[in-house]
C-alpha positions as CSV (number, residue, x, y, z in Angstrom):
1,M,-23.2,-11.2,13.0
2,I,-19.9,-11.1,11.2
3,L,-17.0,-8.8,12.2
4,Y,-15.0,-7.5,9.2
5,T,-11.4,-6.5,9.7
6,N,-8.9,-5.0,7.2
7,K,-5.1,-5.5,7.7
8,L,-2.0,-4.3,6.0
9,I,0.8,-6.9,5.6
10,F,4.1,-5.2,5.2
11,P,7.1,-6.8,3.4
12,D,8.8,-7.5,6.7
13,G,5.8,-9.4,8.1
14,E,4.5,-6.6,10.3
15,T,0.7,-6.1,10.3
16,Q,-1.4,-3.0,10.9
17,E,-5.2,-2.8,11.1
18,I,-6.9,-0.2,9.0
19,E,-10.5,0.9,8.7
20,H,-10.8,1.1,4.9
21,T,-10.4,-1.2,2.0
22,L,-7.8,-1.0,-0.8
23,N,-7.4,-2.2,-4.4
24,I,-4.7,-4.1,-6.2
25,N,-1.9,-1.8,-7.5
26,Q,-3.1,1.1,-5.3
27,I,-0.2,3.2,-3.9
28,V,-0.4,3.9,-0.2
29,D,1.6,5.7,2.5
30,L,3.1,4.2,5.7
31,N,-0.3,4.1,7.4
32,G,-2.1,2.6,4.4
33,Y,-3.9,5.7,3.2
34,P,-4.1,6.0,-0.6
35,L,-1.8,8.5,-2.2
36,T,-3.1,10.7,-5.0
37,L,-1.3,10.7,-8.3
38,P,0.8,12.4,-9.6
39,L,3.0,12.2,-6.5
40,P,4.7,15.5,-5.6
41,T,8.1,14.0,-5.2
42,P,9.8,10.6,-5.6
43,K,11.5,11.1,-2.2
44,M,9.0,9.3,0.0
45,I,8.2,5.9,1.4
46,A,5.3,4.3,-0.5
47,Y,3.9,0.9,-0.9
48,R,1.9,-0.8,-3.6
49,V,-0.9,-3.3,-2.9
50,C,0.3,-6.4,-4.6
51,R,-2.1,-9.1,-3.3
52,I,-5.3,-9.3,-1.4
53,S,-6.2,-12.4,0.6
54,T,-9.2,-13.3,2.9
55,Q,-9.3,-15.3,6.1
56,S,-12.7,-16.5,7.3
57,N,-13.2,-17.6,10.9
58,R,-16.3,-18.1,12.9
59,G,-18.0,-14.7,13.0
60,E,-15.0,-12.9,11.5
61,E,-13.7,-12.1,8.1
62,I,-10.2,-10.7,7.8
63,R,-9.1,-9.0,4.5
64,N,-5.3,-8.9,4.2
65,F,-3.7,-6.3,1.9
66,H,-0.2,-7.4,1.1
67,L,2.2,-4.6,0.4
68,E,5.5,-4.3,-1.5
69,L,7.9,-1.4,-1.1
70,M,8.1,0.8,-4.1
71,T,11.6,1.8,-5.4
72,R,12.7,5.3,-6.3
73,D,12.4,4.5,-10.0
74,D,8.8,3.3,-9.5
75,L,8.0,6.5,-7.6
76,T,9.7,8.7,-10.2
77,H,7.3,7.2,-12.8
78,C,4.4,8.3,-10.6
79,T,5.5,12.0,-10.3
80,R,4.3,14.9,-12.4
81,R,7.6,15.3,-14.2
82,Q,10.4,12.9,-14.6
83,V,13.4,13.8,-12.3
84,N,17.0,13.1,-13.5
85,S,18.0,10.1,-11.3
86,S,21.7,11.2,-11.3
87,F,20.8,13.8,-8.6
88,F,19.9,11.1,-6.0
Protein backbone atom coordinates (compact mmCIF):
# COMPACT_ATOMS: atom_id res chain seq x y z
CA MET A 1 0.00 0.00 0.00
CA ILE A 2 1.29 3.47 -0.91
CA LEU A 3 0.32 6.66 0.92
CA TYR A 4 0.02 9.69 -1.40
CA THR A 5 0.57 13.16 0.08
CA ASN A 6 0.29 16.57 -1.58
CA LYS A 7 2.14 19.58 -0.15
CA LEU A 8 2.39 23.26 -0.95
CA ILE A 9 5.87 24.76 -0.75
CA PHE A 10 5.64 28.53 -0.23
CA PRO A 11 8.41 30.94 -1.34
CA ASP A 12 9.61 31.36 2.27
CA GLY A 13 10.02 27.58 2.70
CA GLU A 14 6.87 26.97 4.74
CA THR A 15 4.86 23.87 3.81
CA GLN A 16 1.18 23.01 4.01
CA GLU A 17 -0.47 19.69 3.28
CA ILE A 18 -3.44 19.75 0.88
CA GLU A 19 -5.91 17.07 -0.20
CA HIS A 20 -6.03 17.91 -3.92
CA THR A 21 -3.59 18.13 -6.80
CA LEU A 22 -2.64 21.20 -8.80
CA ASN A 23 -1.21 21.94 -12.24
CA ILE A 24 1.71 24.06 -13.44
CA ASN A 25 0.77 27.76 -13.82
CA GLN A 26 -2.43 27.30 -11.82
CA ILE A 27 -3.30 30.32 -9.66
CA VAL A 28 -4.20 29.48 -6.05
CA ASP A 29 -5.16 31.30 -2.84
CA LEU A 30 -3.36 31.19 0.52
CA ASN A 31 -4.76 27.71 1.27
CA GLY A 32 -3.88 26.22 -2.10
CA TYR A 33 -7.40 26.28 -3.54
CA PRO A 34 -7.56 27.15 -7.25
CA LEU A 35 -8.89 30.60 -8.09
CA THR A 36 -11.29 31.00 -11.00
CA LEU A 37 -10.42 33.45 -13.74
CA PRO A 38 -11.04 36.25 -14.31
CA LEU A 39 -10.18 37.40 -10.80
CA PRO A 40 -12.61 39.91 -9.28
CA THR A 41 -9.82 42.25 -8.17
CA PRO A 42 -6.03 42.45 -8.26
CA LYS A 43 -6.04 43.36 -4.55
CA MET A 44 -5.50 39.86 -3.22
CA ILE A 45 -2.73 37.49 -2.24
CA ALA A 46 -2.32 34.76 -4.83
CA TYR A 47 0.33 32.26 -5.79
CA ARG A 48 1.20 30.53 -9.05
CA VAL A 49 2.35 26.91 -9.17
CA CYS A 50 5.79 27.20 -10.76
CA ARG A 51 7.17 23.67 -10.23
CA ILE A 52 6.03 20.21 -9.21
CA SER A 53 8.42 17.69 -7.68
CA THR A 54 7.94 14.19 -6.30
CA GLN A 55 9.63 12.44 -3.39
CA SER A 56 9.34 8.68 -3.09
CA ASN A 57 9.96 6.91 0.19
CA ARG A 58 9.09 3.39 1.22
CA GLY A 59 5.31 3.20 1.15
CA GLU A 60 4.89 6.95 0.59
CA GLU A 61 4.88 9.32 -2.37
CA ILE A 62 4.93 13.08 -1.69
CA ARG A 63 3.99 15.51 -4.45
CA ASN A 64 5.37 19.01 -3.78
CA PHE A 65 3.75 22.00 -5.46
CA HIS A 66 6.23 24.89 -5.39
CA LEU A 67 4.56 28.31 -5.34
CA GLU A 68 5.66 31.79 -6.31
CA LEU A 69 3.95 34.95 -5.08
CA MET A 70 2.17 36.83 -7.85
CA THR A 71 2.74 40.57 -8.19
CA ARG A 72 0.01 43.16 -8.51
CA ASP A 73 0.83 43.53 -12.20
CA ASP A 74 0.45 39.77 -12.72
CA LEU A 75 -2.90 39.82 -10.92
CA THR A 76 -4.08 42.84 -12.91
CA HIS A 77 -3.61 40.83 -16.11
CA CYS A 78 -5.87 38.13 -14.64
CA THR A 79 -8.79 40.46 -13.85
CA ARG A 80 -11.83 41.11 -16.00
CA ARG A 81 -10.82 44.66 -16.86
CA GLN A 82 -7.46 46.27 -16.68
CA VAL A 83 -7.20 48.64 -13.71
CA ASN A 84 -5.14 51.82 -13.93
CA SER A 85 -2.10 51.02 -11.78
CA SER A 86 -1.63 54.67 -10.74
CA PHE A 87 -4.47 54.25 -8.22
CA PHE A 88 -2.53 51.70 -6.12
